[in-house]
All heavy atoms as an XYZ file, in Angstrom:
783
protein
N      74.398    110.848    109.389
C      75.834    111.182    109.342
C      76.655    109.988    109.668
O      76.334    109.298    110.662
C      76.099    112.343    110.394
C      77.435    112.830    110.336
S      77.469    114.369    111.259
C      79.057    114.429    111.626
N      77.692    109.727    108.857
C      78.535    108.537    109.049
C      79.858    108.995    109.733
O      80.161    110.122    109.707
C      78.851    107.886    107.767
O      79.473    108.759    106.896
C      77.542    107.352    107.117
N      80.543    108.038    110.307
C      81.791    108.345    110.911
C      82.897    108.729    109.936
O      83.709    109.543    110.182
C      82.220    107.099    111.775
N      82.838    108.000    108.770
C      83.911    108.247    107.771
C      83.149    108.511    106.429
O      82.215    107.762    106.062
C      84.817    107.046    107.526
C      85.599    106.752    108.767
C      85.332    105.703    109.545
C      86.733    107.549    109.056
C      86.119    105.435    110.667
C      87.517    107.260    110.119
C      87.284    106.251    110.981
N      83.609    109.508    105.638
C      82.945    109.649    104.392
C      83.330    108.562    103.422
O      84.520    108.177    103.373
C      83.465    111.035    103.892
C      84.815    111.204    104.596
C      84.625    110.466    105.899
N      82.417    108.084    102.705
C      82.647    106.973    101.766
C      82.857    107.577    100.426
O      82.025    108.447     99.990
C      81.442    105.975    101.746
C      81.676    104.876    100.689
C      81.286    105.342    103.116
N      83.954    107.178     99.793
C      84.277    107.786     98.447
C      83.355    107.195     97.400
O      82.905    106.081     97.471
C      85.757    107.481     98.132
O      85.934    106.134     97.978
N      83.159    107.940     96.318
C      82.420    107.387     95.185
C      83.107    106.265     94.628
O      84.414    106.263     94.517
C      82.192    108.561     94.307
C      83.247    109.472     94.640
C      83.600    109.281     96.049
N      82.429    105.300     93.932
C      83.111    104.119     93.397
C      83.681    104.470     92.030
O      83.091    104.158     90.997
C      81.977    103.137     93.262
C      80.752    103.948     93.180
C      80.953    105.163     93.937
N      84.786    105.187     92.006
C      85.472    105.451     90.712
C      86.446    104.347     90.375
O      87.023    103.726     91.203
N      86.582    104.049     89.059
C      87.407    102.936     88.669
C      88.857    103.172     88.962
O      89.535    102.297     89.432
C      87.224    102.634     87.136
C      85.877    102.020     86.855
C      85.788    101.674     85.379
N      84.625    100.913     85.186
C      84.002    100.836     84.010
N      84.628    101.383     82.950
N      82.901    100.140     83.797
N      89.308    104.373     88.608
C      90.733    104.641     88.887
C      91.088    104.646     90.332
O      92.062    104.030     90.743
C      91.092    106.036     88.218
C      92.575    106.437     88.611
C      90.873    106.014     86.700
N      90.200    105.270     91.184
C      90.443    105.271     92.591
C      90.464    103.837     93.203
O      91.270    103.480     94.069
C      89.425    106.106     93.296
C      89.602    106.268     94.800
C      88.659    107.117     95.449
N      88.853    108.420     94.960
C      88.088    109.464     95.218
N      86.978    109.256     95.958
N      88.335    110.588     94.784
N      89.514    103.000     92.674
C      89.470    101.672     93.052
C      90.751    100.858     92.707
O      91.240    100.064     93.495
C      88.203    101.038     92.562
C      87.945     99.629     93.110
N      87.575     99.450     94.442
C      87.943     98.347     92.502
C      87.451     98.161     94.674
N      87.648     97.531     93.481
N      91.126    101.042     91.449
C      92.377    100.359     91.067
C      93.641    100.795     91.839
O      94.436    100.004     92.164
C      92.633    100.643     89.564
C      91.655     99.869     88.570
C      91.960    100.233     87.196
C      91.839     98.344     88.767
N      93.689    102.089     92.141
C      94.826    102.612     92.952
C      94.752    102.008     94.322
O      95.819    101.522     94.888
C      94.830    104.132     93.014
C      95.829    104.655     94.036
C      95.194    104.731     91.607
N      93.613    101.834     94.861
C      93.439    101.277     96.201
C      93.800     99.825     96.219
O      94.580     99.383     97.101
C      91.996    101.480     96.597
C      91.505    100.773     97.845
C      92.077    101.066     99.096
C      90.566     99.745     97.819
C      91.738    100.457    100.282
C      90.158     99.104     98.959
C      90.739     99.379    100.177
O      90.311     98.782    101.293
N      93.366     99.040     95.260
C      93.714     97.699     95.090
C      95.219     97.472     94.874
O      95.869     96.547     95.439
C      92.904     96.997     94.013
C      91.438     96.823     94.333
C      90.737     96.197     93.148
C      91.186     96.005     95.626
N      95.807     98.329     94.078
C      97.299     98.271     93.776
C      98.032     98.582     95.088
O      99.069     97.931     95.320
C      97.628     99.254     92.638
N      97.575     99.497     95.852
C      98.286     99.783     97.154
C      98.240     98.630     98.064
O      99.230     98.273     98.729
C      97.681    101.099     97.688
N      97.017     97.975     98.130
C      96.966     96.839     99.101
C      97.793     95.634     98.479
O      98.465     94.997     99.317
C      95.506     96.398     99.111
C      94.457     97.304     99.855
C      93.140     96.779     99.802
C      94.943     97.528    101.288
N      97.840     95.542     97.204
C      98.678     94.389     96.667
C     100.168     94.637     96.815
O     100.932     93.809     97.129
C      98.385     94.254     95.118
N     100.591     95.906     96.779
C     101.923     96.340     96.996
C     102.383     96.072     98.433
O     103.375     95.477     98.705
C     102.196     97.783     96.657
O     101.857     97.990     95.284
C     103.593     98.208     96.861
N     101.483     96.428     99.336
C     101.693     96.141    100.756
C     101.833     94.702    101.043
O     102.769     94.218    101.783
C     100.605     96.763    101.660
O     100.543     98.187    101.419
C     100.878     96.572    103.116
N     100.901     93.843    100.487
C     100.919     92.485    100.716
C     102.159     91.805    100.057
O     102.759     90.974    100.630
C      99.702     91.781    100.177
N     102.580     92.293     98.965
C     103.813     91.800     98.274
C     105.037     92.040     99.064
O     105.947     91.252     99.216
C     103.937     92.371     96.839
N     105.153     93.299     99.621
C     106.306     93.620    100.512
C     106.324     92.759    101.709
O     107.490     92.233    102.115
C     106.209     95.111    100.921
S     106.628     96.249     99.532
N     105.216     92.561    102.316
C     105.169     91.637    103.473
C     105.668     90.204    103.149
O     106.436     89.604    103.855
C     103.769     91.568    104.084
C     103.429     92.748    104.920
N     103.788     92.880    106.243
C     102.831     93.890    104.694
C     103.344     93.997    106.675
N     102.744     94.666    105.810
N     105.046     89.688    102.076
C     105.360     88.367    101.619
C     106.802     88.114    101.330
O     107.484     87.234    101.665
N     107.424     89.148    100.698
C     108.783     89.073    100.200
C     109.724     89.177    101.445
O     110.701     88.409    101.458
C     109.087     90.179     99.261
C     110.392     90.040     98.549
C     110.583     89.208     97.553
C     111.637     90.597     98.862
N     111.977     89.233     97.230
C     112.557     90.115     97.961
C     112.026     91.601     99.826
C     113.904     90.523     98.006
C     113.356     92.024     99.800
C     114.282     91.501     98.952
N     109.433     90.024    102.391
C     110.218     90.109    103.571
C     110.141     88.812    104.444
O     111.175     88.316    104.969
C     109.922     91.309    104.423
C     110.366     92.590    103.851
C     109.748     93.747    104.689
C     111.834     92.717    103.842
N     109.003     88.235    104.585
C     108.823     87.026    105.315
C     109.613     85.825    104.566
O     110.312     85.074    105.213
C     107.339     86.654    105.521
C     107.151     85.220    105.931
C     106.690     87.569    106.459
N     109.501     85.877    103.269
C     110.274     84.840    102.472
C     111.715     85.034    102.625
O     112.467     83.995    102.880
C     109.881     84.914    101.044
C     110.572     83.981    100.166
C     110.348     82.634    100.109
C     111.718     84.298     99.376
N     111.364     82.103     99.261
C     112.112     83.094     98.742
C     112.366     85.464     98.983
C     113.224     83.074     97.809
C     113.375     85.409     98.110
C     113.798     84.241     97.524
N     112.277     86.312    102.694
C     113.698     86.480    102.856
C     114.142     86.032    104.199
O     115.199     85.415    104.312
C     113.983     87.989    102.698
C     113.962     88.472    101.281
S     115.333     87.933    100.279
C     116.580     88.833    101.018
N     113.468     86.340    105.298
C     113.870     85.916    106.621
C     113.744     84.375    106.693
O     114.626     83.747    107.366
C     113.029     86.606    107.620
C     113.447     87.967    108.033
C     112.787     89.066    107.585
C     114.615     88.180    108.741
C     113.224     90.370    107.858
C     115.078     89.480    109.031
C     114.386     90.496    108.607
N     112.730     83.801    106.161
C     112.600     82.334    106.269
C     113.731     81.674    105.476
O     114.289     80.666    105.850
C     111.217     81.904    105.711
N     114.025     82.199    104.265
C     115.107     81.616    103.481
C     116.471     81.757    104.195
O     117.297     80.825    104.078
C     115.161     82.224    102.051
N     116.716     82.858    104.771
C     117.957     82.985    105.521
C     118.068     82.044    106.685
O     119.190     81.507    106.967
C     118.112     84.487    106.006
N     117.020     81.880    107.375
C     116.912     80.928    108.511
C     117.168     79.425    108.070
O     117.824     78.736    108.729
C     115.726     81.097    109.303
N     116.511     79.122    107.015
C     116.545     77.766    106.543
C     117.899     77.358    105.794
O     118.352     76.258    105.876
C     115.396     77.461    105.592
C     113.984     77.416    106.213
C     112.930     77.233    105.183
C     113.910     76.318    107.264
N     118.465     78.326    105.254
C     119.775     78.016    104.490
C     120.970     78.066    105.444
O     122.014     77.629    105.003
C     120.007     79.135    103.433
O     120.260     80.364    104.012
N     120.772     78.455    106.593
C     121.846     78.450    107.609
C     122.761     79.646    107.547
O     123.858     79.685    108.093
N     122.375     80.690    106.802
C     123.218     81.889    106.650
C     123.285     82.631    107.917
O     124.284     83.372    108.239
C     122.654     82.789    105.599
C     122.773     82.318    104.205
C     122.135     83.281    103.202
O     121.845     84.433    103.541
O     121.886     82.868    102.021
N     122.264     82.504    108.784
C     122.250     83.272    110.061
C     121.712     82.276    111.139
O     121.010     81.295    110.790
C     121.383     84.471    109.999
N     121.981     82.631    112.328
C     121.410     81.802    113.456
C     119.941     81.887    113.479
O     119.296     82.999    113.426
C     122.022     82.338    114.762
C     123.558     82.253    114.906
C     124.034     82.979    116.035
O     123.285     83.164    117.011
O     125.186     83.310    116.078
N     119.250     80.786    113.546
C     117.744     80.791    113.501
C     117.132     81.729    114.673
O     116.207     82.459    114.450
C     117.319     79.379    113.682
C     118.536     78.581    113.170
C     119.736     79.371    113.614
N     117.633     81.613    115.902
C     117.109     82.422    116.914
C     117.318     83.923    116.726
O     116.453     84.719    117.013
C     117.608     82.003    118.273
C     117.174     80.639    118.831
C     117.858     80.274    120.081
C     115.670     80.557    118.944
N     118.462     84.281    116.222
C     118.753     85.684    116.015
C     117.885     86.193    114.803
O     117.342     87.266    114.887
C     120.269     85.927    115.660
C     120.590     87.371    115.589
C     122.022     87.543    115.346
N     122.467     87.023    113.978
C     122.487     87.798    112.958
N     122.173     89.037    113.029
N     122.866     87.247    111.782
N     117.746     85.396    113.771
C     116.813     85.785    112.714
C     115.397     85.880    113.168
O     114.727     86.782    112.760
C     117.061     84.799    111.518
C     115.947     85.037    110.481
C     118.386     84.899    110.941
N     115.005     84.937    113.944
C     113.672     85.004    114.433
C     113.421     86.272    115.267
O     112.401     86.932    115.106
C     113.367     83.675    115.279
C     111.957     83.630    115.889
C     110.897     83.497    114.747
C     111.814     82.447    116.708
N     114.307     86.589    116.201
C     114.177     87.706    117.052
C     114.148     89.069    116.206
O     113.348     89.830    116.321
C     115.191     87.772    118.134
C     114.717     87.407    119.449
C     115.727     87.647    120.565
N     116.486     86.360    120.640
C     117.836     86.238    120.658
N     118.576     87.326    120.551
N     118.356     85.074    120.687
N     115.190     89.142    115.355
C     115.266     90.422    114.641
C     114.157     90.420    113.545
O     113.666     91.540    113.253
C     116.675     90.438    113.899
O     116.754     89.433    112.974
N     113.758     89.371    113.004
C     112.716     89.274    112.031
C     111.354     89.736    112.600
O     110.601     90.411    112.043
N     111.121     89.164    113.821
C     109.894     89.650    114.474
C     109.848     91.127    114.760
O     108.851     91.762    114.616
C     109.642     88.799    115.745
C     109.181     87.378    115.625
C     109.110     86.729    116.960
C     107.837     87.322    114.812
N     111.003     91.632    115.227
C     110.998     93.095    115.541
C     110.870     93.852    114.236
O     110.215     94.830    114.274
C     112.335     93.431    116.285
C     112.350     92.870    117.699
S     110.921     93.365    118.658
C     111.299     95.139    118.825
N     111.578     93.469    113.187
C     111.527     94.255    111.931
C     110.157     94.124    111.291
O     109.656     95.076    110.799
C     112.656     93.799    110.975
C     113.979     94.253    111.532
C     112.479     94.331    109.630
C     115.178     93.710    110.777
N     109.618     92.903    111.339
C     108.310     92.671    110.577
C     107.066     93.140    111.356
O     106.166     93.686    110.827
C     108.225     91.241    110.204
C     109.172     90.794    109.111
C     108.990     89.303    108.865
C     109.108     91.565    107.878
N     107.145     92.859    112.646
C     105.878     93.149    113.411
C     105.711     94.528    113.901
O     104.598     95.142    113.820
C     105.760     92.149    114.591
C     105.512     90.710    114.254
C     105.420     89.815    115.450
C     104.256     90.544    113.436
N     106.764     95.193    114.385
C     106.598     96.508    114.930
C     106.210     97.534    113.840
O     105.208     98.180    113.963
C     107.826     96.900    115.705
C     107.769     98.319    116.152
C     107.978     95.949    116.896
N     107.005     97.683    112.847
C     106.604     98.741    111.858
C     105.429     98.283    110.902
O     104.731     99.096    110.412
C     107.861     98.986    110.990
C     108.917     98.118    111.562
C     108.300     97.149    112.525
N     105.323     96.955    110.730
C     104.290     96.477    109.770
C     102.950     96.102    110.489
O     102.025     95.677    109.840
C     104.792     95.306    109.029
C     105.700     95.630    107.835
C     106.803     94.853    107.540
C     105.513     96.770    107.075
C     107.636     95.222    106.578
C     106.284     97.073    106.078
C     107.394     96.308    105.773
N     102.897     96.307    111.772
C     101.636     95.977    112.515
C     100.460     96.815    111.975
O      99.362     96.313    111.744
C     101.806     96.036    113.942
N     100.673     98.111    111.724
C      99.567     98.902    111.206
C      99.161     98.376    109.783
O      98.011     98.436    109.477
C     100.142    100.361    111.194
C     101.186    100.348    112.145
C     101.688     99.040    112.158
N     100.166     97.958    109.073
C      99.848     97.521    107.666
C      99.033     96.156    107.748
O      98.100     96.058    106.935
C     101.137     97.293    106.885
N      99.337     95.358    108.668
C      98.635     94.174    108.768
C      97.180     94.412    109.252
O      96.184     93.811    108.716
C      99.236     93.227    109.761
C     100.556     92.580    109.386
C     101.184     91.774    110.534
C     100.357     91.678    108.222
N      97.000     95.421    110.119
C      95.594     95.841    110.450
C      94.879     96.392    109.282
O      93.659     96.128    109.123
C      95.690     96.856    111.611
C      94.379     97.374    112.005
C      93.509     96.597    112.783
C      93.989     98.668    111.638
C      92.279     97.141    113.168
C      92.755     99.154    111.975
C      91.911     98.366    112.762
N      95.568     97.207    108.486
C      94.944     97.786    107.316
C      94.526     96.758    106.317
O      93.392     96.779    105.755
C      95.956     98.772    106.653
C      95.421     99.468    105.402
C      94.435    100.467    105.745
C      96.618    100.090    104.737
N      95.349     95.718    106.120
C      95.010     94.644    105.098
C      93.834     93.884    105.743
O      92.963     93.436    104.949
C      96.190     93.762    104.957
C      97.324     94.314    104.137
C      98.515     93.363    104.086
C      96.865     94.549    102.636
N      93.792     93.613    107.070
C      92.714     92.916    107.668
C      91.361     93.632    107.509
O      90.355     93.149    107.174
C      92.964     92.593    109.075
N      91.496     94.924    107.677
C      90.218     95.852    107.574
C      89.730     95.880    106.150
O      88.543     95.782    105.878
C      90.526     97.212    108.091
N      90.675     95.868    105.207
C      90.299     95.927    103.802
C      89.629     94.542    103.407
O      88.595     94.508    102.683
C      91.502     96.196    102.906
N      90.189     93.493    103.860
C      89.590     92.135    103.597
C      88.213     92.062    104.233
O      87.319     91.547    103.650
C      90.470     91.064    104.154
S      92.008     90.836    103.205
N      88.059     92.629    105.420
C      86.773     92.514    106.169
C      85.739     93.330    105.415
O      84.590     92.987    105.150
C      86.965     92.992    107.537
C      85.590     93.081    108.290
C      84.824     92.013    108.686
C      84.888     94.245    108.577
N      83.694     92.488    109.236
C      83.745     93.875    109.268
C      85.190     95.655    108.454
C      82.753     94.790    109.760
C      84.260     96.520    108.947
C      83.109     96.072    109.599
N      86.134     94.581    104.923
C      85.229     95.378    104.112
C      84.861     94.733    102.761
O      83.673     94.776    102.301
C      85.800     96.778    103.883
C      85.778     97.747    105.118
C      86.605     98.952    104.734
C      84.385     98.031    105.495
N      85.824     94.094    102.175
C      85.572     93.438    100.847
C      84.540     92.254    101.085
O      83.759     92.017    100.256
C      86.841     92.949    100.278
N      84.809     91.484    102.132
C      83.912     90.300    102.433
C      82.495     90.763    102.668
O      81.467     90.079    102.401
C      84.427     89.489    103.507
C      85.595     88.602    103.008
C      85.695     87.443    103.832
N      84.473     86.636    103.802
C      84.558     85.331    103.869
N      85.677     84.698    104.053
N      83.391     84.548    103.796
N      82.338     91.942    103.434
C      80.981     92.350    103.839
C      80.313     93.118    102.668
O      79.185     93.417    102.814
C      81.131     93.241    105.092
O      81.817     94.445    104.729
N      81.054     93.449    101.601
C      80.437     94.086    100.480
C      80.325     95.548    100.640
O      79.638     96.209     99.789
N      80.934     96.208    101.616
C      80.889     97.622    101.838
C      82.078     98.288    101.143
O      83.139     97.802    101.046
C      80.978     97.900    103.347
C      79.745     97.527    104.060
C      79.797     97.938    105.495
N      79.678     96.708    106.340
C      80.055     96.709    107.572
N      80.478     97.757    108.196
N      79.923     95.636    108.255
N      81.867     99.507    100.648
C      82.939    100.242    100.049
C      83.932    100.743    101.129
O      83.490    101.028    102.201
C      82.234    101.437     99.331
C      81.008    101.595    100.021
C      80.550    100.250    100.503
N      85.130    100.817    100.729
C      86.132    101.322    101.687
C      85.980    102.806    101.872
O      85.771    103.563    100.900
C      87.577    101.050    101.179
N      86.060    103.272    103.126
C      86.012    104.704    103.410
C      87.125    105.496    102.760
O      88.229    104.896    102.420
C      86.103    104.816    104.928
C      85.805    103.494    105.465
C      86.177    102.540    104.385
N      87.015    106.722    102.485
C      88.070    107.514    101.824
C      89.322    107.518    102.711
O      90.448    107.480    102.135
C      87.558    108.911    101.533
N      89.192    107.604    104.024
C      90.403    107.623    104.825
C      91.169    106.306    104.716
O      92.433    106.391    104.727
C      89.908    107.903    106.251
C      91.146    108.054    107.138
S      92.236    109.298    106.637
C      91.934    110.545    107.762
N      90.441    105.243    104.632
C      91.139    103.918    104.487
C      91.861    103.824    103.215
O      92.998    103.208    103.113
C      90.132    102.785    104.647
C      90.730    101.421    104.695
C      91.452    101.239    106.057
C      89.652    100.333    104.570
N      91.314    104.394    102.125
C      91.987    104.377    100.850
C      93.229    105.240    100.869
O      94.250    104.841    100.351
C      91.051    104.870     99.803
C      89.914    103.915     99.526
C      88.955    104.458     98.451
O      89.156    105.486     97.845
N      87.757    103.841     98.316
N      93.179    106.339    101.529
C      94.329    107.207    101.600
C      95.476    106.534    102.526
O      96.698    106.553    102.189
C      94.033    108.534    102.237
C      93.276    109.528    101.353
C      92.857    110.784    102.093
C      94.097    109.861    100.104
N      95.023    105.870    103.623
C      95.935    105.141    104.494
C      96.610    103.981    103.598
O      97.779    103.683    103.886
C      95.296    104.663    105.666
C      94.979    105.676    106.771
C      94.219    105.054    107.908
C      96.250    106.302    107.292
N      95.836    103.369    102.819
C      96.440    102.238    102.038
C      97.497    102.688    101.117
O      98.528    102.136    100.904
C      95.280    101.549    101.299
N      97.222    103.859    100.468
C      98.193    104.422     99.554
C      99.482    104.890    100.328
O     100.573    104.615     99.843
C      97.582    105.613     98.803
C      98.349    106.236     97.672
C      98.667    105.120     96.624
C      97.677    107.413     97.088
N      99.320    105.521    101.425
C     100.507    105.927    102.224
C     101.248    104.700    102.775
O     102.436    104.725    102.816
C     100.057    106.847    103.330
N     100.510    103.737    103.075
C     101.043    102.515    103.715
C     101.874    101.794    102.604
O     102.913    101.181    102.882
C     100.091    101.672    104.322
C     100.665    100.580    105.195
O     101.661    100.808    105.809
N     100.073     99.443    105.252
N     101.413    101.777    101.420
C     102.124    101.101    100.364
C     103.499    101.765    100.098
O     104.551    101.112     99.964
C     101.314    101.059     99.086
N     103.476    103.139    100.177
C     104.792    103.797    100.024
C     105.756    103.536    101.204
O     106.860    103.314    100.955
N     105.200    103.487    102.389
C     105.944    103.188    103.591
C     106.520    101.753    103.467
O     107.725    101.517    103.808
C     105.147    103.375    104.780
C     105.678    102.701    106.022
C     105.248    101.587    106.671
C     106.865    103.110    106.748
N     106.067    101.378    107.731
C     107.053    102.248    107.832
C     107.768    104.193    106.613
C     108.098    102.395    108.757
C     108.777    104.312    107.544
C     108.879    103.410    108.604
N     105.725    100.813    102.985
C     106.157     99.422    102.898
C     107.288     99.271    101.843
O     108.281     98.516    102.032
C     104.994     98.477    102.537
O     104.007     98.482    103.520
N     107.153     99.943    100.791
C     108.162     99.931     99.693
C     109.479    100.543    100.208
O     110.599    100.002    100.033
C     107.724    100.565     98.428
C     108.803    100.854     97.423
C     106.630     99.836     97.724
N     109.404    101.721    100.876
C     110.602    102.302    101.489
C     111.291    101.403    102.535
O     112.491    101.278    102.544
C     110.264    103.687    102.036
C     109.988    104.835    101.138
C     109.531    106.013    101.884
C     111.230    105.057    100.343
N     110.528    100.821    103.470
C     111.097     99.974    104.450
C     111.665     98.732    103.888
O     112.746     98.279    104.206
C     110.044     99.664    105.447
C     110.527     99.003    106.785
C     111.608     99.874    107.432
C     109.373     98.662    107.689
N     111.008     98.126    102.918
C     111.496     96.944    102.257
C     112.804     97.274    101.503
O     113.817     96.459    101.586
C     110.502     96.310    101.306
O     109.263     96.094    102.042
C     111.034     95.114    100.634
N     112.903     98.346    100.793
C     114.164     98.695    100.148
C     115.267     99.056    101.065
O     116.379     98.682    100.846
C     113.903     99.847     99.114
O     113.578    101.044     99.794
N     114.972     99.632    102.184
C     115.959     99.914    103.162
C     116.503     98.565    103.793
O     117.739     98.431    104.011
C     115.440    100.794    104.288
N     115.624     97.599    104.053
C     116.063     96.314    104.644
C     116.875     95.478    103.614
O     117.776     94.849    103.943
C     114.903     95.615    105.152
C     114.222     96.131    106.347
C     112.976     95.316    106.717
C     115.179     96.165    107.534
N     116.490     95.615    102.406
C     117.213     94.831    101.371
C     118.617     95.471    101.045
O     119.562     94.666    100.817
C     116.361     94.853    100.021
C     117.057     94.219     98.866
C     115.128     93.989    100.274
N     118.748     96.747    101.153
C     119.980     97.352    100.789
C     121.051     97.164    101.943
O     122.225     97.593    101.752
C     119.794     98.875    100.496
O     119.345     99.549    101.678
N     120.650     96.696    103.076
C     121.613     96.489    104.230
C     122.606     95.431    103.889
O     122.415     94.402    103.453
C     120.950     96.191    105.468
C     120.197     97.284    106.063
C     119.598     97.006    107.429
O     119.543     95.829    107.820
N     119.144     97.985    108.068
């Protein structure tokens, strides 16, 4: 008996999982780039951008960073991702898109 059920290696499920991870990574990269560009261009005070950027990026996105790290570790070790991790990746991609769009619309 295993701790997490491992999903069968379906092509569609695997593509959805990889797309969810790529979406999460793209949202993180874009937000980091936006905060860095704002700080470097002088649009905002660097310390204020750094403080608010760390709070905005690290607090809500810390679980996403953990999820990406776990997915990379599983990929490197050659093990299939558990079904729960795949569902979390899909939900996390939706959360990342919603949070990114909310931050951009401000």
